[in-house]
N, C-alpha and C positions, 0 to 999 in steps of 0.2 A: 351669524349676525354680520361679521365683517365681510364674509364671502358674498352675501346678498347685497351689501352696501357697495362693494367694489364692482360687482357684476352690473348693478343698476347704473353706476357712474360710467362704467365702460360703454354700456349700451347707449347712454345718453350722449356721450362724446362722439361715438361712432355715427350716430344719427345726424349730429350737427356738422361734423367735419366731412364725412363721406356718405352720400346718400345710399349707396349700395355697398356697405362695408363688408358684408359676407362674401360677395362675389370678388371684391378686391383682395381680400385675404387669401382666397383660394388661388388666385393668380400671382400672388406676391412671393415668387421664388427667391428673390434677393433677400427678403426679410427672413425667410426660413433658413437660408444658408448662413446669414449673419448670426442668427440665434444659435444654430448648430455649431458654428465656429466658436462662439462664446462659451458654449457648454464644454466643448473639447478643450479649450484653453483653460477653463476653470478646473476641469478634471486633471489635466496635466500638471497644474501647479499645486493642487490640493492633495492629490493622491499620487505620491511618488512611485508606487509600485506599478501603476498603469503606464508610466513613461517607458518601461521596458518593451512593451508590445504596441504602444500607440505612438506613431511617428510625430516628431515635433513639427514637421512641415504640413501636417494635416490642416491646421488652422489657416495657414497661408493659402492652401488649395481651396478651402471652402470660401475664404474671403475673395479670392480671384473669381471663383464661380459666381459669387454674389454680384461682383462687378459686371461680369459678362451678362448675367441674367437681367440686371437693372438697365444697362445701357443698350443691349442688343435686343433681347427678347421682349421686354416690356415696351420698348420704344416702337417695335413693329406692331404690337397689339394696339397701342394707342393710335398709331397712324392709320390702321385699318378700321378703326371704330369699334373694335371688340372690347376695349378697355372701359368704355363708358356706356 
């Protein structure tokens, strides 16, 4: 029930805000890297055993990659007309 409700709401918002949301999400590497950084940060803080083999700086590297992806890669795609 809730899954259907949220799925419908998400699709409606995506249609209103971004006409081609599916293609945009496929190219949104900065968003993927930010989400991955958040997951690793949560794992490091919630599961202390993982901190022995998962480096603390991994979150910073992923956020730096997101910054590069957003400012450099996506800007080139928008300028060449591939983004729209």
